[in-house]
N, C-alpha and C positions, 0 to 999 in steps of 0.2 A: 392387129399388128401391135397395138399398145400393150395388150396382155403379154405378147411374146417378149417385147422389150423389157417389161418389168420382171418377167420370169428370169430373164438373163441377168438383170440387175440384182435380183435376190441371190442368184448363184454366185455372182462375183463378190457380193458383199457378205456372204454367209460367214458366220463366225463360230468358233468353238472355244469354249472356256476351259482352260487348263490351269490349274492352281489359281493364283491371284488374278484379279480382273485386268491387270496390265499387260499380260502376255496373250491377249486375244489374237488369234492368228487366222488369216484368210487361208482356207484349205483348197481354194481353187485358183492358185496362182497361174496355172497354165491358161486361164481364160483371158489373161492380159493380151494374148495374141489376137483376140477378137476385136480389140480396140484399134480399128484401122483408119478411122477418120474422126472428125470433130463431132459428128452427130452421135456416135457411140460414146465418145468421151463425155459429151453433155448429158447423155442419159445416165451415165455413172455419177456425174456430178449431182443430178437430181436426187440420187440416193443419199448424198450427204445432207441435203436439205430435209429429206424425209426423216433422217436420224434425229433432227432437232425437234420433231413433232411427236415424240413418244412420251409416255407418262412420266418417265424418270427425268425428262428435261423440261420442255416448255408446254407439253400438253396438260400437265397437272402439277407436278411436285414443286418446281421452282417458282412459277408465278402465283400459284394458289395455296397449295398445302403448306409449304414452309414459310409463307408470308402471313399465315393466320395469327401467330402470336406477335402482335404489334398493337399500337394504339388505334390502328385503322379498323381492325376486324376482331371478331371474337368467335369462340367455339360454340357450335350449336349444342344446346342441352348440357347435361351434367355427366354423361357417361364418358369414362376414360377408355374408349375403345376405338379401334380402326383409325379413321381420319382424325378423330377428335384428339387422340393421344398425340399425334404429330402436330396438330394445330394448337397445342397447349404447352409444347416443350416438355411433355411428359415421357417422350420416347427415350430409348436407350441406345447403346452402341450396336445392338443387334437388330435394330429396326429394319424391316424389309424395305421400307421406302427410302431410307438413307442408302442402303446397299444398292437399291435399284438406280438411284441417281448417280452414284459413283460409277457403277458399271456402265450405265448408259453413256455417260460423258466420255469414259475411256474407250468404250467401243466405238463411239463416233470419232474420237481422236485417231484411233488406229486406222479406221477407214479413210480419214482425211490424209493421214501420212501416206497411206498406200496410194491414194489418188495422186498426190503431189509427186511421188516417186515414179509412178507409172506413166503419167503424162510427160514428165521430164524425159523418160526413156522412149516413149512412143512418138512424141510430137515431131522429132526430126524426120520421121518417115511420112508425115502428113504433107498435103499440098501447102503452098504458101498461104493461101487463104485460110485453110484449116489451122495452120500454125498460129495465125493471128488470133483466131478464136481460142485456141488452146492457151495462149498467153493470158487471156481474160479468165479462163477457167481456173488457171493456177492462182491468179490473184483472188478469185472468189474463195478458193479452198484455203488460202492463207488467212483470209478474213474469218472464215468459219472456224479454223483452228484457234485463232485469237479469241473469238467469242467463247469457245468451249473452255479454254484455259482461264478466261476471265471468270466464268462461273465457278470453275473448280477452286481457284485461289481465294475468291471472296467468300465462298461457302465453306470450304474445307481447310484453308490456310496452307499448311506445309504439305504440299502434294508432289508426287514424282513428276518430273518434266521429261516426257518421252516425245521426241520429235522425228523419229524414224522408225520404220518397221523392224529394222535390225536390232534396235534396242529392246524390242518386245520379246526377243528370243532368249533373253537372259533367264537364268533360274530365278525363282521368286525371291529368294533371299538376297539377290544382288540389286534389286530395285531400291533406290535411295530417294528420300524426300528432298526436294529442293527448297532453298530459302525462298520465301514469297517474292522478294525483290527480283530474284533470278527469273521467276515465272513472269512477273510484270515486264521485265526486259524482253523476254521472248514474245509476249503479247504485243508489245510496242513494235517490235521488229516485224511481226506478221501483219499488223494493221498498216504500218507504213508501206510495206510492200503492196498491199491492196490499194492504198491511197495513190501510190505512184503509178499503178498499172491499170486501174479501172477508170472508165469514164463516168461522168454524171449520168443519171438515168435518162434524162432528156436528150443527151448527146450520143447515146449508145446506138450505133448503126451496124454493129457487128453480130451481137448475139441475136439469134432468131426469135427468142422469147425472153423479153426482159422483165416481165411481170414478176414481182416478188423476189427478184434477184438482188444480191448485194451490189451496190454501186459505190462510186467514189464518195458520194454524200453519206451513205450509210456507214462506210468505213471511217470517215472523218467524225461523224457523230458518235460512233462507238469509241473511237480513240479519245474523244473529249471526256466521255464518261469514265473510261479507264484512268485517265490522268486525275480526274476529280476523286476517284476512289483511292488511288495511289497516294494522293495528298492527305487523305483522312485516316481514320483508325483502321487497322492497327499500325500501318507503316509510318503515317504522319510525315511523309516527305513533302513539306510545304512548297518546295521548289517546283513541284508539278502543277501548282495552281497556274503559274504563268503559261505552261505548255497547254493546259486545259483552255485558258483564255485564247491563246494564239490559234489553237486548232479549231475551236468554235468560231472564231472570227473569220478564218479562212472559209468555213462552210457558209457562214452568214453573208459574207461579202461576195461569194460566188454568184449570188442571185439565182441559184438553181433550185432553191427550196424556200418555202414560205408556209405560213399558217393558212389552213382552210378558213374561209370567211365565216363558216357556220360550224360551231362545235358539234352540233348534233349530226352533221354530215359524216363525221368520222365513223360513227357507229352504223349509219346507213351503209357506208362503204364496206366496213368489216363484215356486215351481215349479208351483203349481196355479192361478195367476191369482186368488188370494184377496187382496183389498185390505183391510188392517186399518189405518185411519188413526191408531190409537193411537200406534204407533211409526213408521210409515212417513209421513214428512213430505213427501218428494218421491220419486216412484217412476215409472219409465218402464216402461209395459206393452207387451209384444209379443203380447198376446192379449186385446184389448179393442176397444170401438168407436173408440178413439183410433188404432188400428193396423189396422183392417179385419179383425180376427180372423185374421190370417195369421201363420205362424211366420216371423219375420224378424229375430230377435235373434241374438246370438252368446254370450250369457251361458250358461255351462255347456259351451260348445263351445271357445271361445278360452281360457277360464280354468278349465275343469273337470277332469274325470278322463278320461284317454286310453283309447281302445280300441286295443290293440296289434295285433290281428288279427281279421278278420271283423267282425261287427256284432251289435248287440242291438236287438231290437224293429224299429223302422222306419228304422234308419240306423246309421252308425258313431259310436258314443258318444265324444264329445270328440275326434273325429278330428284336428282342427286345433289342438288345445290348444298354446299356447306360453307360458303363464303358470305358471312353476315357482317354488315357494317356495325361498328361500335358507335352508338349515338353520341357519346362524348367527343368523338373525333370531329363531329360536325358542328359543335356548339359555337366555335369561333367564327364559323362561316355564315351563320344565320344573320349576322348584322349587315351582310351585303345583299340586301333585298333584290337588287337588280341582276345579280349574278345568275345567269341562266344555267350554268353548269350544275348548280345545286340540284334542281329537279331532274336533270338528265342523268346524274350520277347514281342516285339511289332510288329504288322502288319502294313505295309505301304501300304496296299491294301484293297479293298473290293471285294465282289463277285457279279457277275451277273450270270444269268442262263447259260450263255455261257462260264463262266470261270472267271479268275481273271482280274480285271481292276485296274490300278494304280491310286491313287488319291493323294498320299503324296510324292512319290519319283519322281524326275525328271528322265526321260529316255533319253538315248543317243543311237540312232540307234536301238531302241527297246530293249536295254539292261538296266536293272535296275542299278542305282547307288548304292553305299554302304550306309548303315545307316549313316555313318560318313559324307558322302557327303550331305545327306539330312539335317543334322543338320547344316552343314556349310552353306547350302543354306538359312536356316532359319535365320542365323546370318548375311547374306548378304556377305559372303566371298567366296561363290561358283562362279566359272566363269560364269555360266549361270543364276545366281540369278537376279531376278528383283522384284520390289516393289509389283507387282501383286501377287506374290507367297504368300504373307501374307494373302491374301483373298482367293485365289483359294485352297491352301493346308491348310485348316483350322483345323478342329478338328477330323481328321480321324485316329488318332493313337490308334488303339485298341489292345487288348491283344491277341497276337499270341499263347501263351502257350496252349490255348484251342481251337485252330483252328480245328474244327471237320472234315473239308475236308482233313486235313493233318493227323490227329492223330486217327480218329475213323475208324476202319475197316468196310468194306461194310456189313459184317454179323452182326455187332453190331449197325448199324446206325439206330437210331430211333428219330432223332431230328425233332421237329416240331416248330410251332410258339412260343411255350411257354416253352417246357421242353426238356432236353437232358438226356443221360445216362452216361455222363462224370463224373468221380469221383473228389472229392475235397480233397486236402491236408490240413488238419488242422495243422499238425506239421511235419516238416522234420528234419532229422539229421543235415543238414547244419545250420538250425536255432539254434539248440542247440550248435553247434561248435562256432557260432558267439556270442551267449550268454555267453559261457564259456570264450571266449577271452575278452568280455566286462567286465565280473565279475572280472577276474584277474586284469585287468587294474584298475578297481574301488577299489579293495581291496588293491592293492600295490601302487596306484597312479603313476603307471608306467607300461608299458607293459612288461611282462615276456617272456621268450623264448617259453613257452607253449602257451601263448596268440598269439604270432606271428605265430606259427605253425598251430594253429587252424584256424585262418583267412586265412593263406596262402594256406591251403589245399582246402578251398572253392574257392579261387581265381584260383588256378591251374586247378581245375576241370572246372571252367568257361572258362578258356583259352584253354581247350582241352588237358591238360597235365596230366602226372602222378602225383597224389596228394601227393605222398611221396617224390618226388624229387624236390629239390630247383630249382627255375627258376628266372633268372634276369628279365625276362619280366613280370612275374605274381606276384612275391613276393613283399610285402610291403617294403619300404625303411627302413633299420635298423636305430636305434638311435632315433626313434620318441619319443617325450615327451608324458606325460599323455594326454594333450589336443589334440595333433596331432593324437595320436592313437585312442582316443575317436571319433574324427571326421572320421577317416578312417573306424572304425567299423560302424558308422552310415551310411556312404556312402555305405559300402559293404552290409549291411542289405537292403538298398534301392534297390540295383541292383540285388542281389540274390533273394529277395522275392517280387519283383515288381509284383503288381496285384494279390497277394495271400492273401490280407485281413489283413496285419500286420501293414501297414504304419501309419495309424492314431493313433492306440494305442501305437506304438513306439514313435511318436512325443509327445503324451500326457505324457507318463511315463518319457520322457526326460525333460519335463517341457518347451517345445518349440513349442507347437502346434499352438497357436495363432500367435506367431511371424513368424513362418514358412509360415502359410497361407497368412498372410498379405504381407510378403516379396515376395512370389510367385505372388500374385495379382499385386503387383507393377511392378515386372519384366516382366509380360506378356504384359505390354504396348509396349514393344519393339518387341514383337513377333506377336501379332495380331493387326489388325487395329481397332477392336472393342473388346478389351480385356474383359470388363465387361460381354459381352454376353457369354463368354466361361468360366468364372471363378467367378460365382456368390457367391461362398463361401467367397471370399474376401470382399464382400459387407455385408454379414449377420453374419459372425463369430465374436463373442465377447469374449474377455479375461475373464477368470474366470466364464464362462458360458458354452461354448460349449465343454469343456473338458469332460462333462458328458451329457447324454441325460436327458430330464426332466422325473420326475416321472409322469406317465400318470395321467391326471387330474381326471379321473374316480376313480383311487385308492386314490388320495388325498382327494376327496370328500367323498368317502364311508368309508375309513379307517382312515381318519384324519392324513395322513402322511405329514411330512414337505417336502416342495418342494425343489429341488436342487437350489443352488445359481444362481441368475440371471434369473430364469424362472417364478417368480411371476409377 
């Protein structure tokens, strides 16, 4: 039965590309008559969630590929080919990956518009109970559309705003780019609609399957992030900081969400298809009814731990990994010896078919040194350090958070050379807490008690402590200035969210993207003997250009769009 349902879904959602990517049309409009009740409407809604999990959106490009050129990560090797070109900002306006992302986002938007319009037409014919469900489905769809446009506007800038299927029927040369502020206004409208009409996850007694579905908490968290981005570069509308603080406060004071007590539990959950809505506000599942229970993600493969030879279990572990941490990104972190997130965040090892083999950490009598010792070695202060370490222990710091050998149970293991079934966190509660602290500091030009408590809760959990109890070891120093607290927040976001696809966009909205990349490139000279081979982003990144991706040249040519600055 499930296969039949999804064959239907594929037929309803089938798309044909004609001219530019904005006029993607459903060619099975008559199938709308098949939506006779909430169950079929819900099945169609699952298709919208599935659209989020393709390579062009959250399966690879946005969280991994386009996040590589930052201070957090670096390109593997010296070749300017395939993924490495994208990960170094060396790609051009005809990049297949850029086109793929643009097209995937607008394809998903068309489907979402179609769903909203179709449900509005069909719901009056449903039973009263089914109409209640349909109202929630509409709210979910509005939240999804808000999310899609949020990605479009912050990655591409001046993008067309298309919120109905009828607008997609226009000739290519009639599509117009909207001012970014107009896109943000629409995002705000969509997310407020979701906030007003969705229940919190724990209170949802209507939807038959709530796992991995957008809830009121997810919509509030996303709206907080939207306001914080709106307040930063390039729009710099600082009035939105107050809205960010107010929205985050509503979520926090609801009492519906909280931090998990154990940071490591997050990755146990994502690897075992365990949805815990306490901290997971928005999560993309690759092993659920939303994705047909098939292993189709790249989390843990693209950004996980590499298998250098042979394989483990049912496939080559992390065979295609290209997300390597930049060691300089971790240096400020090493002073916090008690922070358990350090060892959970990055892997100092790779796998062979016979088990783990160390590449990055020095071993003493077969016992692994601590991560702190490793960083000391890189800086030349470890007792056993020697110059050769700069070459031997090169670029193998990968993302341990999604180590499938550690976190994926045997019964769920379906990792192969390309795909995994590991889930992806789009937004966590800790992210919102840190945004709340940041917003309060920006509004008041000084940290408040509430701002301190929000960031300290995140830090205490990271140190393995009770989040509600003050700690001399974990808590930030009191009496910080506006500038000092701002830096502390930026550091904390880097450490808490490392490898989760947030760093580049954080640097952009703070207006320090270019400067940070270039500074990192310069600092790598003291770490690597051939630094350019490992941080090509420092060579290719340009100020006032790479803060945005280019508008795909195909769309410029067919629709007459104005190209983003620096890309002509």
